[in-house]
N, C-alpha and C positions, 0 to 999 in steps of 0.2 A: 606939900600940897595938901595932905590929909587935914591939916590944921586950918585951912582956909575957911573963912566964913561962907555960909551957903550963898551969899550975894555974889561972890566971885567965882563960885563953882558953876560950870555949865551943867545944866541937866541933860542927862543922857536921853536921847530920843529913844522912845520904846516903839517897837514895831507893833502895828495894829493888832496882830494876832496875840500879842502879849498883854493886851488891855482886857478890861472886862466892864461891860455895861450892864447895869442893873436897872430894871424898870419896876418901880414901886407903884402898885396899882390896886384897885378893888374891883370885884365883879359888878357888872351892870354900869360901869362908867364909860360914857361914850368918848370923853376926852382921853381916857386910858386906851380905848381901842384905837383911836387916832394915833396916839403916841407909839403904840405897839407896831403899827404899820411902818412908821418912820424908822424906828429902831431896828426892826426886822430887816428893812431895805438897806440901811447904812451898814449894819453889821454883816449882812450877807455880801454886800459889794467889797467889803474891806477884809473879810475873814476874821471878824472880831467876835469872840464868844459873847453871848448875852444871856441873862437870866431874868426871870420875873419873880417878884415877891408880892404876896397878897397882904396888904395892910390890915385886913380884918383877921389875920391869923398870927400877927406879931405885934404884941403890945408896945415894944420900943419903937418900931416903925410907925405904929399908929400914933403914939404920943408926939413923935418928932415931926411927922409929915402930914398928919391928917388934913390940915387945911390947904395943902399944896398939891395933892395928887392929881394927875400922875406926876411922879418925880423921877428923873433920870440921874443915876449916878454913874460916874466914869471912875473906875478904880476906887470905888468907895467914897468919892467926894461928889458932892451935889453939883450937877452940871446945869440942869434947868428943871422947871416945873410947869404945870398946865399945858403949855403947847411946846412941841419939840420942833425946832427948826433943823431941817436936814443938813443944810450947808454948815451950820454952826457945829452940830454933832460930828459931821465928817471932818471938819477942821480940827476939832479937839482930839480926835482919834489918830490924826495923821501928823500933828506937830509935836 
């Protein structure tokens, strides 16, 4: 079974508390403030840890996401940008 291609392997469902949400934002950004409210609510409801990163303090994040902030990452992968949909984030963290 170890040699099966990833297409045929089932992804193991991870518990929400084993996930990590990262909010990439900048100071003074009203969309970032709105995104943080949604991230805080969903993560608190599900027991998911979350962190925020300031795009103005990280050159790599700045180069990658400057035109998309706020950006939400789930387990290091981009989930969304600009507007955060509560239902969509909740679904991503529980499936």
